N, C-alpha and C positions, 0 to 999 in steps of 0.2 A: 187653683190648688197649689200650695207651696211645694217646692221641690228643692232638692239639694243639688248644687252645681257639681259636675264632675271635677276632679282635680285638674290643676292647670295643664299638666302634660296631656291628659286625656282630651281636654277641650281643644287643645292645639291640634292633636291628632285628628279630631273630628273635622276641624276646619280644613286641614290639609287634604283630607280624604274626599272633600266635596260636599260635606254637610255645612254649607256656608251661605245659606240663603236666609235673610232676616227682613223684617219690616223696617227696622231702623238701626243704624249704626251710630253710636255716640263715640266721638274722639275726645278723650280727656277724662282723667280719673280724679279730678278735684271735686269740690262740693257741688259745683254747677253740673258737671257731667254726671255725678252720682245722683243728684236730684232728678235730672232728666231721665236717667235709666230707671229710677224708682217709679216715677210717674208713668213712663212709657210701659214698663212691664206690668204695672198695676192696672193699666188701661187695656191689657190684653195683647199688646204688641210683642212680637218676637224680637228681642232686643239683644244687641251685642255692644258692649263697651270695651274700648281698648285704651290703654295708657302707655306712653312710650317709656316712662320711668316707673317708679312705684306709685301706688295709689296715694294721693295727697302729697306727693313729693314736692310740688311747687308751692304756690301761695297757700293752699289749704292745710298745710301743716305748720305754716310760719306766720300766721296772722296774729293779731293781738288778743285772740281767744274770746272776743266780746260778742255776745249776741245782744244787739242793742239797736235802738232807733237812730242814734247818732245825734247828740245835742248840737254838735258843731254844724251838722248839716241843716238842722232846724234854724240855727242862728244865721246861716247864710241863705236862708229862704228856700231850701229844698224840702218844701212841706210834703209833697207827695211821697218822696222817698222815705222821709222820716215816719210819716203816718203808716205806710205799708210795713216798714221794718219793725216799728214798735208793736204793731198788732201781731206780726209773726212771732216776735219775741214772746208775747203773752201765750200764744198758741203752743210754742215749743216748750215753754216752762211747764205747761199742763201735760203735754204729751210725754216728755222724757225727763222727769226729775231724776237727778243723779248724773245725767249727761249734760243737761242745760240747767244751771242753778242760779237762783237769785243772788245778786252781789250788791251790797250797799256801796255807794260811791259818796265820798265826802269831798266837797269843794271848800277849802278854807278861803276866807275873804280877808285880805290885808288892806289896811288903810291906804287910800290913794292908788289902789290897783284895780284894774278892770278884770272881771265884772264885779260890781258891788252886789250885796245880798238882795237888794230889791229887784234889780234888773234880772239877776239870775233866777230869783224866785218866780218872776213873770214867765221866764222861759220854761221853768219846771212845771208851772201851772199848765201851760199849753201842752207840754210833753205828757203830763198825766191825763189831760183831756183826750189826747189821741189814743192813749193806752186804755182808757176807761177804768183807770185804777189810780188811787191816791197813794203816793209813796213819799212825797217830798216833806221836808221839815226844816225849819230854820233852827240853827244851833247857836247857843251862846258861846263865848270864848271858852268858858270852862267845859262845856259839853263837847266842843270841838276837840279839846285836848284829851278828854276822856275817850272819845272815839279814836283819836290818833295820838297815842303817847309818843313823845319825842319830837312832835311837830314844832317848827319854829314859832316862838312866841312874839318875835319882833314885829310889831305892827298888826298883829292878829286882831281882827275886829269881830268876826263871827264865822259861821260856817253854814253850809247847806248839805243836807243828806238826801239822797234819792236812791232808788233801786233800779238796776239794770240786770244783766245776766252775763255769765261766762260759761265757757265750755272747753273741752279738749277737742280742738278742731280736727285733728287727724282721726280721733275715735268717732267723731260725728260723721266723717266721710265713710269710715268702715261700717258703721251701723246702717247708714243709708244704703250702702252697697249690699249689705246683708239682707235688707228688706227687698231690694230689687231682685236679688237672687231667689228669695222666697217666692216671688211671683214669676220666676222662670228666666230672668235675665242671665246672660253669659257675660262675665266680667274678667278681663285679662290685664294684668300689669306686665310691664316690660315687653310690650308689643307696639311697634312703631308703625304709623301710617306713612309709607314712602310716597304714595300718590293717591289722589282721588280719581276714581275711574268714571269716565263719562261716556254716554251713548247719545248721539245727536245733541250734544251740548249739555245734557242733563246728568247730574251726579247719580250714579247707579251702584256705587260700591267703592271699595278701597283695596289697595295693594298693601300687604302687611309684611313685617319682618319681626321675628322673635329675637329680641335683643339678648336673650340668654343663649342663643344658638350661634356658635362661633362661625358656622358656615354662612350665615346671613341669607339663607334661602327665602325667597319671597313666595307668598301665597295670597289668595284673594278672598274677600267676603263681599257679598252683594246685598243691596237693600233698596227700598223705594225712596228713602231719604237718608242723608248723611248729616249729622250734627257736629259742628266744630265748636267744642266747648273747651278749648285749650287755653283760655285766659290770655296771659301776656304773649303767648305763642300763636294766637289766633291769626295774626297777619300773614303767617307763613302759608296758610291755605287759602286765604282770601284773594280773589282776583282783583277786586276793587281797591281803591285807595282808602284805607281806614286810618284815622288819626289815633293810633294806639300809642299811649305814652306810658312805658313801664316806670313805675315809681317804687323805690325801695323803702321799706320800713324795717328798722332794726331794733333789737331788744337786748338787754342785759339780764341775766339770771343770777341773782345773788343769794347768799345764804340767808335764810329767814331770820336767824338770830341778829344779823346785822341791821336789817330793816324789818322789824317784826310787826308788819301791818296785818290787821284782820279784816280790813275793808280796802277797797280801791280808793286811792287818794289822788286827786287831780289838781293841777295848777297850770295856768297858761305860762308857757316858757318865756322868760324875759327877752330872748333873742328874736323870736318871730311871732309870739302870741298864740302859738299852737297849744292845744291841750296835751299834756304828757301825764302818764299815769305810773304809779307804783301800786301793784296789786298782788295778792297772794295767789299762788298757783302750784299745785302738787307739792306742797311743803316748802316752797321757795318764795322769794319775792321777785317779781319781774318789773323792770323799768322799761318803758317804751311809750311811744314809738317815734322814730324819725320819719321824714317824708321828703325824699330826694329823688331826682332823676337817676335812673339806673341805666348806665351807658355801657355796661359790661356784657359779655356773652351770656345770653339767657340759658344756654345749655350747661354752664358752669355753676357750681354751688355759689349762690350769693353769700356775701359775708359782711359783717360790720366793719366800718373803717374807723381810724383813730379820731377824726373829727366828730363822728357820730357818738363814739364813746365819751368824748369831752362834753358833747351836747347833753347826753343823758346824765352824766355825773354832775353837771352844773345844776340841773333841776333837782337832783337828789340832795345836793348840798344846800340848795335854797330851802327845800322842804324840811330836811332833817340835818341841821348844822351840827348836831351833837353825834351824828353817826357817819363820819367820813368813810367812804368805801375804799378798801385797799385791794391790791391784786389778789391776795389770798381769799378774799370774800366773794369773788366772781367765779361762779361755777361754769358758765357757758354763755354763749350768745346765739341769737338766730337772726337771720335777715330774710325777708320775703319780698317778692316783686308783685305789686298790685297791677291788675290789668285795667288801667283807667283809659277811657275813651276821651281824648282831649278835645277841647273846644277850638284849639289851634290859635288862640288869641294871646298867647304868651303869659297866661296866668301862672302864679306861683303854684308849685305842686299841691299844696294843701288847699288851694282854692278851686281845683278842678272838680267838676261835677262827678259824683259817684254813681250816677244812674247807669243802668246797663243799656246796651244797644244791640239790636238783632238785625242781621242782614240775610237776605235770601238770594242766592246765586244759582238759580235753576236746580234746586234740590239739594244744594249745599247750604245749610242754614247755620250761620255763625252767630255766636253771642259772646260779648265781652263787657267788662264793667260789672257794676252791681256790688252787693254786699253779701257776706256769708249768711246773714240773718234772713235774707229774702230768697234763699235758694229755691224754695218750693214754688214761689210765685214766678220766678224766672223760668223754671222748668216748664210750668204750665203755659206760659206765654210762648216759649219756643215750640212746644207741641201744637199750640193753636196755629202758629205760622206754618206748621207742617201739613195742615189739613188738605192743601191742594195736591199733595203727593200721597196722602193717606185718606182717601175719601170716606172710608168706612170707620175712621177713628171716632171713638166715643170716650172722651176723657173720663177717668175715674172721678167720682163725686168729690168735689173740693172739700167737703166736710169730713171726709175720711182721714184718719190720722196718717202721718208719715210713718210712724213707728208702731209696730205691733205691741199691743198691751197683753201682758201675761201675769199670772200670779207667781210671785217669787217664792222659791223654796224657803224653809225656815232658816234663819240666820245661824250659822255655826257659832258656838260659844266663844271660839277663839278670835272672831272677827269683830272689830269695833263697829259701832253703829254708823259712824261717818264713812268708814270704808265700805260697809255694806250698802249704804245709800249710793255711793259711787258705783259699786259693782252692778247693782240692779239696773242703773241707768246706762252704764257702758255696754252691757252684754244682753240685756233683755232676755229673749227666748233661749239664748245660748248659755245662760248663767249656770245651770246645773252641769252642763258639759265642762265649763271652765272650772268649776269647783272640784270636779272629779279628775282633773288633769294633773294635779301635783300638790305639793305642800302649800298649805294656807298660811304661810309665814312670809313676812316682808323680805324683799330683796334689799340687803344692807339696811340703810336707814331711810329708805324710800317708802311711799305708800303703795307700791306695786307688789303684788303677791307672786311668788314663784309659779303658782298655778296659772296665772295670767300669761306669764312669759312662755310657759310650756304649751299652753293652749294655742297661743299665737303661732308658735313654731309648727304646731301640728295642723292648724286649720285656717290660717290667715294669709296664705299666699306669700310667705316669706321667701324671697329669692336671694337676698343679701343680708349680711349681719346688720347693716345700718337700717334696713327695713324693720328689723326686730327691736332695735334699741332707740331709734329716733322717731318712729311713727306708730308701730303696734304698741309699744310702750314708750315712755318719755325718759327712760333712765339715762340716755345719752345727754339729756339737757339738765337733769336734776342731780346727778351724781358727779363728784369731782372727777376730772379727766374723762368725762363721758362714760364712766363705769369701766374703764379699761382694767382696773385692778380686779374685776370680777369675771374676766373673760374665761378663766379656767373653770369656775363654777358654772357659768352659763353653758359652756360646752358639756359639762357633766350632766346638767339637767335637760338641755335642749338638743344635744347631739343626736340621740336616737330618732327624734322627730325630723330633724333636718337632713340626716343621712349623708353628711359631708365627711369625706375621708381626711386624712391628716394634711395633705397638700392643699385641699380646698379650704379647710379651716384656717391654715396659715395665710393663704391668699386673702380670705375674708377679713382676718384680723389686720393684715397690712392695709387692705383697702379702707377699713373702718378708721384706723388710726390716721391715715392720710386725710381722709374726708373730714373727720372731726377736727383735726388740726387746722385745716384750710377753711372750713365752713362754719364751725361752731365754737371753736376756742376763742376766748377774748384775744384781741391783738397782743402781740408779744411785748409791745412797749406800754402796756397798761400799767406796768410798774412805775412809769413816770407819773402816774396819777395817785401815788401814795397819799399825797395831801389833797385837800379839797380842790376841785377844779375851779379855775377863776370864773 
């Protein structure tokens, strides 16, 4: 039976007081950890999930937002990964419309450039066969320009269109956690695992620290099995030598008026042959992604670099020569670190296998790699590997949906149909509570309502201002200067829910400004790119 989780402070008090025995402890609050918690709690296990930063702080709020099979993985022969992913895509599209949405992709074909329309059409035919659905179509030159106004006409021979899907990855994590909680899971952000506790060599629990507690007092939680779902950070808990290769993918967010695309547009980059996209997202256009070794400290905010900016601007100029991007057009950037398990044979980053790997070290079960799209399948495989430690485990029926289906309330007259579609998918059973939380008017010129912001402040485990603006909502990515011009209004609307005094508010504002400038603002010398990149 569904139940509501106690507030964060109450749950921490319970753990400290000795109510700390679980069947399973999940370390990591990204999409993989959230999926494991959802499947575990839905299977009747007493579940605790802890995340050392905010939920989805790492890779799962910084992905390319695509729920897809991955045509490039199909092209490199990763048939099993592609088939599983494309079928999960179809499942998620049916389960959570508004949260996972179909997105047309257009690949323009230029003369004497790879791939040609025939070869690409063959790849799409196989892609459709795996999905069990026909979405591909060949486009003439005229039709391609109708789909993508402003596209370069030089050498344009044809186009191909097919359908994949996109999401808001941070909101996908939150909804998955909400489903886990409905089945009784306890989920805590800003709680760090300082040590895995072992008895006779077997993992039996964890030592924890509340990162919001300045005293740093440690407390324990105990379980029959511990799951390490920390992605790029997984090697810190693994005893064995794992070939984890952190790879950075960076994106630019530009004003939609500058690149007014209504579909995702793809082209193989002239430098390295990788597919790079321009796609619409939350009223902006996103350019991405790069694929580089990330050699910086994983605990610091990853950020885009000037060579990555040049790389993305070059493809934008190639695709849209009449729309050069200037510094004033760029709203923000984001960079995420992919948890790739390397083959160790010196492959280029983009040629590394994206399959996930599971390790079992006497009750500490670790998982890394994989795709956002296949999070449910990964979760179930991890739990299957846990059976030796959970002999009575009976996994929930695989045919059951990840997301609870509910009947949406009537759409208020003031809310547009497109916004309503998004709201129903984003919030599901919580939608009525969201609508009752505040004004149903947009925040500035975004597609986010004030009611969403207030509800998140009240109910979504916001510990810091960046949690609210970068992950519970995406205002920090889609508004100029990360929405800093709205901070007074945000305090007026959300202050009562957050309960921060004057000094705390100022500290949070200072923290947010520094974090946004260092991790999400475009590089300061983007001004050098006023003219098209070479």
